[in-house]
N, C-alpha and C positions, 0 to 999 in steps of 0.2 A: 504493500500500500504506500509506503514511503516513496518508492520509485515512481508509482503512478502520480502521486501528489506532486513530486518535484518536476515530473515531465509536464504535468498540467500547468504548473507555474511558468515554466519556460515558454510553452505555447501561448499562454496568456500574455506574457511579456512581448512576444513576437507579434501577436495580434495588435497590441497597443502601439507598437512601433509602426506598423502598417497604417493603423487608424489615424496616427498623427498627421499623415499626409492629407487627410480629408476632414478631420475634426479638430477644432481649436481646443476643446477640452482635453483630448488625447495628446495634442501637441504640448499643452501646458503640463500635463502629467509627465511626459517624457523629458522635456527640456528643464523642468523644475528639478530633475534628479541629476542634471549634468554636474560633474565634479563634486558630487555630494559628499563622498568620503573624504576628499581633500578638505572641504569646509568643516566636516565633523572633526577631523584630526587636528585642524588648526584650533578650533574652539576648545575641544576637550584636552588637547595637549597642553594648552595654556592653563586650563583649569587645574589639571592634575600636577602641573609643575609648581603650583603654589605651595607654600610651606604647610598649610593646613587646609587642603581642599575640602569643600563641603560635600556631603552625601548628595547623590543624584537620584531624583525621583523621575521616572519616565512615565508619561501619560500618552496613550495613543488613541486617536479617534479616526474613524474612516473618513468622515466628511462633515459638513456643516451641521447636520442633524445630530450626529453623535457628539459633536463639540458642544452644542447647547445642553445635551444631557450631562456631559462631563464637567461643564463649568462649575456647578455648585460644589462638586467634590474637589476640583482643582483649587478653588478659592478657599474652601475650608481647610484643605491641606496646607496651603500657603500660610494661613493664619496659625495653624497648629505647629507647623515646622518652618518657621520663617528663615532659618539658616540653610535650608536645603536648596540646592539648585534644581529647578524644575525644567525638564525638557518635554516639549509637546511635539508629537509627530502626527502627520496626516497622510492618508493614502490618496485622497482625492483633492483636486484643485479647489473644489467648492468650499472645503474647509480651510485649506491653506490660505486662500485669498482673503479670508475674513479674519486672519490672525492679527492684523494691525490694530494698534491701540488697545491691546489686551495685556495689561500690566502684571498679571498674576503669574506669568511664566517668564523664564530667563531666555530660553532659546526655542525656536520653532523651525522644524525641518520636515521635508517629505520623508516618508519611510521608504527605504530601498526595497525593491521587489524581494519577495521571500524565498530566495535561494539559500542553500546551506552555506555557501561561501559568504554571501552578503550578511546573513544573520550572525555568523561567527564574527566577522569583522566589526559589525555594528556594535554588538554587545561588548566586545573587547575594547572598543574605543570609548564608549560612554560609561561602562562599568557601573550600571545602576545599582542602587541599594534596594529599590522596589520598582515594580512595573504594574501599571494599572491600565487595563484595556476596557474600552467602553462598548457595551451592547453586543454587537455581532462579531467583533474582531477576534479571530482565532487563527493566527499565522503560525503554522506548526514548526517551522524551522526556527523561528524566533523563540517560540516556547521551549523547544529543546535546548537552545543555547542558554536561556534563562535558568532552566532547571539544572543544567550542567554546572552553572556558576552559582547555584544555590541562592538565586534571587527570588524572593517571594513575589508571586504573581497574583493579582486580583482582577476579577472581571466585575464591572458594575453595570447596573441597569440592564442586565442580560434578560433576554426573552427567548424561549425555545418553542419550537413547533414540531408536531409529529413527523412532518415530511422532511426534516433536516437529516443530514447524513449520519449524525450521532445515533439516530434511532433505527437505522437500517441494519440488515444482516451483515453488511460489510463494514459497519461502523466501529468495530472493535478498536482499531488503531486510533481513531479520532477520540473515542471515549477514554482511552488510556491517558491522553493529554489532559482531558478535563479533570481526571482524578488527581493529577499532580498540581493543579492550580490551588493556591493556598485557600482562597475562598471565592465562591461564585455568588454574587449578590443578584438574585433574580427579582423580576418585577411582580410576579404573581404565583399563585398556588399551582396553576396548570404547569408552569415551567418546573416548579419543584417536583411535582408528581412525575413528570416525564423523566427527569434526571434520576429520581429514586427507582424508577422501573428498570433502569440499566445500571443499578448499583453505584450511583454517584451520590455521595452524601455530604460533600463539602459545600453546603448550600445554606444561604440565609435569605429569607424573603424580606427584602428591604423596601420594596416599592420602586417607583419610577422617579429618578432625580429631576425629571422635567417639571414635576409639580413644584418642587422647591425652587426651580429656576423661574417659573412664571410668577410664583408668589413673591420672589425677591424683586423681579422687574416691576411688579405692581407697586411695591413700596417706594420705588424711586420715581419721583414725580418730575420729569424733565419739563421745563417751561416751554410752552408753545403759544406765545401771545397772539400770533396771527390766526391760529386755529380757534382760540378763545373768541376772537372777533367774528370769525366765520360762523361759529356754532350759535352764539347769541341765545342760549337757553332753549334751543329747539331740540326736538327729537332728532337723533343722528343715527344713520346706518353706516357702519364702517365695513367696507368690502375689502378684505385683505387677500393678498397673493392671488389676484384674479387673472384669468385667462380670457380670451375673447368670448368663449362660450358663456362664461360667468357674467361678463359685462353686458351681454345681450339681455340677460334676465334682470340685471340691476337697472339698466336703462328703461326696460319695460315697466319696472316697479316705479321708477322715477316719474315716468309719464303719467302713471295712474294716480300718484300722490299729489300732483298738481301744485308743487311748491310748498307743501305742508311739512315736508321732512327734508333735512339736509343730508347729503351723501358725501362720504370721504371714500375715494377709491384708490387703493394702493396696488397697482398691477405687480404681478410676480416678476415681470421683466420690464426694465425701464430704458433699455438701450435701443439704438436704431430708430426706426420710424414708429415704433410701438406706441409711444406716448402721444405723438402727433395724430396718429390714426384715431386714438381714443378721444382726444380733444375734439376732433372734427365730428365724431359721432355725438358727442354730448352737447355741442352747440354753444351759444353765447352765454348760457347760464352757468357755464363751467369755467374754472380757472386752474392753472397749474400752480402748485405750491411755490415753485421757484419764481413765479410772476405775481404772487399774492401781495407783496409789499407795494403800497401805493394804489391797490385796487379797492374799490368799494365792495367789500365782501358781503355786505348786507344784501346786495342784489344778486349774489351768486348762490346757487343751490348745490353745486357739485364741486368738490375740491379734489383734484387729481394729484397724487403724491408722485413726484418725479425724482425723488431722492431715496436712497436705500438706508436701512438701519433705523427707521422711525416707527415701523408698524406696531411693534409690541407696546409702544407707549400711546399709540393713537386710540387703542380700544377704550381707554378711559373716557373718551368723549362720546362713546356710543351708548345707545339704548338697546340696539340689536346689532349683531355681527353676522356677516356672510363670509364664509371661508371658501376660497377658490380651489380649483383642481378637481372637484367632484364630477366633472364631465370629461375628465381626461384620465390620467393614470391613477389618480388618487388625491384626496384632499390634503391641504397643508395644515399648519399648526392650529388646532382648535383650542388648545389650553390657554394660549395667550389671551384670547378673548374671554373665555369662561372665568379666568381668574378675577376679572373685574366684575363679574356677576351680571350676566345678560344671556338671553336666548341666542343660540348659535344655529345658523342655517348653512346647508351645503348641498351639493349635488349627490347623485346616487352611488358614486364609487368611493365609499367610505369603509367598507367592511374589513379591510386589512388593518384598521386602526382600532385597537382595543378601547381606548378612551372614547372614541367617537361612538362605538357600539354601546358602551356603557351610558354615555350621555343621551343617546336616543332612547334607550330603555328607561332612563330616569326622566324622560320628557323635558330635558333642558336643551336638547339639540334636536333638529328636525331636518330630515332629508327630503329634498323636493326633486320633482322630475322635469318641471317646465316653468315658464314664466308665470302662467296663470296660477299655478299652485303657490309659488313664492308670493305673488301679490296678494292672493286671498289670505294666506296664513299671516303675513306680516300686517296687513291692514286690520285683520281681526285682533291681533295683539295690541296694536296702537289704539284701538277703540275700547279696549278692556284693560285699563291701567292696573287694576288690581291683579289680574292674571299675569300681566307683564312683570309686575313687581315680585310676585310669588315665584315665577320661573327664574327671574334674575337672582333672587336670594338662594334658590336651590342650586343654581349653577355655581355661584361663589362657594357654597357649602361643599359641593362636589370636589372642588379643587382643594379647599382647605383641609378636608378630612384625609386627603391622600398625601399631604406633605410629610416630611420627616425622614425620607430615604437617606439623605446626606448625613444626617445625625447618626443613623444606624450604621452606615458604612464607616464613618469616622471613629465611632466607638471601637470597632474592631481594629482599624488601622492604628489607632493610638495604642491600643493594648499590645498589638503585635510588634510595632516598630519601636516603642519605648521600653519594651521588655517588662 
């Protein structure tokens, strides 16, 4: 199985090299790793040549989503172990490109592809005292090297499904690696039961650190004076991470509400002609956020966000949220909105996301199939303020009751690493 795994890694690398000719993301993945070991040796060579080098904690996230899950643990670790050097690695450009202005780590690098040679060289260069992998990341050559050097390994916010290779007849080699991990912090009881069925017991149900993340974001009130002027105490619908199919529904809702509700639309993509096309569809009652200064915002009913990094803070202005992606491959982050306490709407492709399923079951989130259904349900809520308030309170309670994963994880890390 080791031979098949290593062969698969090599073919995957070759595929990405070819894809780099056609894909900007694959190109960034490839060229971001250019001279990577030279850079690592320079940084960590200088670190370990110091008289009293700090211990190194290595955190690894696949991409941006895992980074958001890892942030609460990284930040708690920094607070608990302020003298440790923290290395953060990413597999995907989507995470690596968002590393800027994140002050809780010392160094950020791409993770070299998981060959035996790369893993050996990487671990010997950075010499970590602890390694923390987020959610789905199980690179088996890296794990072998960490085990060989007696580095304690932890997996946080992990979630397992019956169709994963760990639970197949050929999964024995993969399960052996899981048993050697110091502790696997899983999100739910289903993951725990799956692991116990294959005799893996180094498990703690900690919950999902994303709940801690959205709760902490909610507490940080970034000022947006222009949006305060735009809102003017009106009901606001924030449509976050939208795609064109989502925006067609939002614009149909806007036309039905006849200026009684204000809309903030934050498209998933803000590059190229995307924003301009949306602005043309919305007409003269819309304004771009970048053009809002000097505009009479009282006369505008749609604010289009053409900047990145704002969305998680914008939900505090909303009475109702719409989350994009549900008419494509799947919805985006629903918890950021729910944390502020409000009903959440999205398209039909949400079933891969446990929190979305739970929120639908709890009747604080609603899946819709078309514009008419969205308009009918939201109009009904806006006419029944008592029901809107009750759903909003329940949504906030749903998030609050599920916080605490970071604390549970850190209790174990403090015990293990401080002896």
